[in-house]
N, C-alpha and C positions, 0 to 999 in steps of 0.2 A: 207660524202655523205651517207655512210651506215647507220649512225645514223638518218639522215633525212628520209631515206626510212623506217627505223624501226618505227620512230615516225608517219609517214603517215599511215603505216600499222596498227599501234596501234589504231589510230583514226578510220580507216575503220573497223577493226574487233571488237573493244571493245567500240564503241560508240563515245568516245571522247566528247569534249565540243562544237565544232562548230555546230550551229543550222542547217546548210545545211545538215550535215550528219544525224542529227536526222530525218529531214523530208525525206531525201533520203531513209534511212533504214525503216522508217515507210511506205513509198510508196512501198518498196520491199515486206514488210510483207502483206500489204493490197492487192497489185497486185497479189502476189502469192496465197493469200487466195481466191481472186476473181476468179482467173484462175481455181483453184481446185474446187471451188464451182460451177463454170460454167460446169466443167466436171460432177460433181454430178447431176446438173440439167438436162443436156442433156441426161445422161445415164438413169435417172429415168423417164424423160418425154418420151423418146423413148421406154422405157420398158412398161410404163403404159398408154400412151395416155393422152389426155387432161383431161378427167373425172377422171382417176386414179391418175394423177398428182395433180389434184385439191384436191382430198381426202388427198393425202400426204401433200400438202401445208397446208390444213386446220388443220390436226393433229399436224404437226410441229409447226404451229402458236399457237395452243392451248397450247401445252406442254411448249412453250416458254413464256407464259404469267407470270407464277410464278417463272420461273428459275432465273431471275435477283435478286429475293429476297433471293436466297439460302444462300448467304454470308451476308445478312442483311446490305449490303453496306460497310462492313468492308474492302473490297478490295480498295475502294476509299480512306478510311481513311489511309490505308497502303501507298498509293501513297503520300498522304499529309505528313505523318510522315517521310517516307524514303527519299522523295525528299528534305526534309530539314535537315535530319540527317540519313546518310546511316547505322549507327550502330544500328538503330532501326529495321532493316529488320527481324531478327530472331523472335523477339517477335511479330511484326506486322503480319508477315506471319503465325505464330503459331495461333494468334487470328483469322485470316481469315479462316484457315483450320478447327479450332475447331468449329467455328460457322457454317461453310459450312456443316460439317458432323453431326451436331445436328439439327439445325433449318432447314437445307436443306432437311434432311430426312422427316421431318414433312410436308414440302411443297410438296415433291415428293409424299407422301402418299395422300395428299389432291388432287393433280392433278389427280391421278388415280381414287380416290373416286368420283370426280365430272365429270369424263370423259364421263360416260354414259348419264349424264344430259345435258352437253353442246353439245355433239356430239352423239345424239341418233342413235342407229343402227350401230355404228362403233365398230370395234373390240377393246375391252378393253386391250387385250394383246399387240396390236400394239401401243396403246397409252402409256402403261407402258414402253415398250422398248424404244420408241423414247423419252419418258420423261427422262429416264436414260441417253440417249445420250446428251440431252440438259443440264441437270443438271451437268454432268461432264464437258461439254464444258464451261458453264458459271461459275460454281463454282470453277473449278480447273484451266483449261487452260487459261481462260481470266484473272484470278487473278495472275497466274504465269507471264503472259505477262505484267500485271500492275507492278509487282515487278521489272521486268527487266527495264521497262521504268523509274521508279523512281530511279533506280541505274544508269541511263544513259547508259544502255547496250542495245541499240536499235537493233543491229544485233540479239541478243538473243531473243528480243521481236518479231522481224520479223519472225524468224524461229519457234517460238512458235505458232504464228498465222498460219503459213504455215502447221505446223504439225497438228494443230486442224482441218483444212479443209482437209488436206491430208488423215486423218483417215477415213473421210466420202467418199472422192472421190475414194479411192482405192476399197472400198467395193461396191460403186455404179457402178463403171466401170465393176467390175467382175460380178455383178448382171446382168447388161445389156448383156455382152458378153456371159454369160451362159444362156441367154433367160429366166431370172427370171421374175415372175409376182406376187409372193406372198409377200405382204408387211411384213408379220411376219418374214419371212426369212431375208429380207433386214434389218429390224429393229434389229433382234437378232445379226446378224454378225456385224452390225455397232456399236452396244453397246459394243461388245467385243473389236473391234478395238479401240474405243474411250477410254475404260478403260485401255488398254495396253499403248496407247499414253500418257494419263494423268499421269500414274505411272512413265513411263520413263522420261518424261519431269520434273516431280517434283523431281525425284532422281538426275537429272542433276543440277537443281537449288540448291538443298541441297549440292551437292558435291562441287560446286564452290563458293557458297555464304553463306554456313552454314545451318545446319538443322534447321527447324522451332522449336521455343521454345514456348511451350504452358504454359501460366501462367493464371490460373483460375481467379485470381483477376483482370485481364485485359479484360476478356470477356464481362462483363456487361457494363463497360464504353465504350469499343470499339463498342459494339452493339448499345448502346444509340446514340453515335455520327454517326455511320454508318447508322442507320435507316433513317436519313434525306436524305442520298444519295439513299438508297434502295427504298424508296417510289417514288422518282423521276425516278429512272431507271425502276421500275415496271410500273409506269404510262406511261413512254415513250414506253415501250414494248407493253402495252395494246393498245396505240394509233397506233402503227405500225402494230400489228398483229391481232387485234380483228376483223377487216373487213374481213380478209381471213377466219377466223374461222366462222364468221356469214354467209358468203356466202355458205360454206359447210353445216352449220347447217340448212340453209334455203333450201337446196337441189340444189343449183346452182353449182354443181360439175365442169361442163365444164367452166362456167364463172370464177370460182375460179382458175382453171388452167391457163386460159388466163391472168387473173388479176395478179396472183402470178408471172407468167413469166415476164409480163410487169413491175411490180414493182421491180422485181429482176434486170432487165436491168437498171432501173433508179437508183437503189442502187449502181450498178457498176459505174455509172457516178459520184458518190460521192467519188470515190477512191482518186483522187488528194487532194480534200478538207479534207477527213478523215486523210490522211497522215500528213497534216498540223496540224490538231487538236491533233492527237496523240503525235506529237513532242512537241506541245505547252502546253499541259495540265499540266505537272509538273511545267512549268515556271509560269503558272497562280498562283499556290500556292506560289511560291517564291516571285513573285511580289505582290501578295495579302497580304503577311505578312506585307507590308508597307502601306496597306490600299487600298480601292476600286479604288481610283484615279489612282494608279500605275497599277492595273490590267486592268482598263479601257483604259489607254493609250496603254498598250500592245495589247489589242484587236483592237484598231484603227490601230496599225502598221500592223496587220494581215489582216485587212478588204479587202484591194484591192486584195491581193492574194486569199482570200476566194471567192470573187465575180468572179474573173477571172477563178478560178478552177471549180466552180460550173456551170457557164455558158458554159465554154468549154466542160465540161463533159456531160452536157445535150445535147449539139449539136451533140456530137459523138453518144450518145445513140439514138437520133432521126434518124440520118443517118444510124445507124446500124440496126435499128428495122426491116426494110423490109426483111432482110435475116434471121431473127430469125426463121421463118417457115421452111426454108431450113435446119437449124441446128437442131432444136428441132423436126421437123416433120411437115407435111402439115397441121395437125390439129391446129397448133399454128400460122397460118397466121393472125388470128384475134388479135394478140398481138400489132400490129402497132397502132390502135386507143388508146389503153391503154397508150402506151409510149407517144404519142402526148398529151394526156390529162394530163399526169403527168410531162410534160417537165419543168414546173416552180418550181416543188417541190424541186430540189436540191438547188436552190438559196435561197428559203425561209428557208429550213432546215440549210443551211450553216450560214445564218445570225443569226438563233436561237442559234446554238451551240456557235458561237463566242461571243454572248451576254451572254448566260447562264454561260459560263466558267468564266466570270468576277465575277458573283455572287458566284460560288463555290469557286474560288480562294481567295476571300476576306472574307470568313466566312459567306456568306449569302445563304448557301445551303438550309436552311429551306424554305426560300421564293421560291427558284427555284422549290423545290419539291412540294410545295403547288400549285404553278402555273401550274406545269405539271399535278398534280392530277386533278385539276379543268378542265384542257383542255382534259384530257383523259375521264373524265365523260361526257363532252360535245360531244366528238367524239363517244362514245358508244351510247349516245342518238340519235345523228344524223344518225348513222348507222342503229339503230333500226327503225328509221322513213323512211329512204331512200332506204335501200337495198331491202326490199320486193317488192318495186315498180320499182326501177331503176337498180337493181343488181349492177354490178361493177361500173356503172356511179354514183350511189348513194354513193358508197364507196369513189370515187374520190372527190366528192363534200364535203363529210364529212371530208376528210383529209385536203383539202384546208381551209375550214372554221375554223376548230379547230387549225390548225397550225398557221394561221394568228392571231387568238386570243392569242395563246401562245407567239408569237413574240411580240405582243403589251404589254402583261403582263411583259415580260422580260425587254423590254425597259423601261417601267415604273418603275420596280424594281431597275434597275441600276440608273436611274435618281434620284429616291428618296434616294438611298444609297449615291450618290455623294452629294446631298443636305445636308443630315445629317452630312456627313463627313466634309463638308465645315463649317457648323454651329458650330460644336464642336471646330474647330480651332479658 
């Protein structure tokens, strides 16, 4: 009996193999991160009001545009390598950190350099400080979480995500309670908190799973393979964040605040679906090793769960939206129309990810990235055309049009891949 209890605890605490535990622990991580992010949003929104919060959203969206490129996609390559062979962790992690702290610094400098052009009139110091927060989060914390997922250590992955958001929430809550209004102070303290959290988290990973091993001869091959993932991630980030940055750049600070809050609520509705994707991602690579048909079959197994999770989450978001003003402040009562307008987004996005992971897992990441890049370009063009005239409503229209195009491209790519696979046989 004691052995049975011990085995169950081992599954619970160390990840184990049952897929239900992977999804459950992924949900713990995403839910914890969402709760802490909500605390951050409420604290900053109540401290700064809609216009001030809009500026904050615009700056964070801007500095997040290049952050996914910090590791040049090598973190995704790490998942692929380690999920198939766990002994590859030290060298794969070493390559990820090596590229992050070289290429990432170049991108960080570029983010600061172009800050005054993209967001004219905004404090460059604030842009630089928040840029540091985003690059540490994306380049270190998210890659540590990827390493844990590839090792099937989903509890550790969950706690890494929670620690990432916790570093921000702790500072934001203190900022609000102390009556803070200076974004520079908030950004500076948040950067220090994130730096400490990233350092401790990395030391824990090294202590239990081995210190990273940097091999210079692996950097170029890893970067070459990772660039396919990086371009797709960067394009997705542009598609997700560029509208908020453009709203602030166009002077729609209040509209950006309402739109940012509404979109954040919709993103929360994706939590159940994201937990499914996080648990399934390494499995797509395992199945994809046998060909695209195997990965496609796995996506079909997940489809009903994804549809149910996204629709259910969207309904909860819509029902919750009327009390957003009470939580964030009376100035945010206008968030309801934004949430209603974006209610179908989770379903479209869920179907996209479930289809896109088939391509990544079966070695067709290059096509996925090209499709994402083309879609991001379309999204930017639509935002340029629509935001000046329709403000946040133009951003919503641009989002739907570009996302539907992306889904169509992904479905076509999977179909073509399956045809070629069948013809080869």
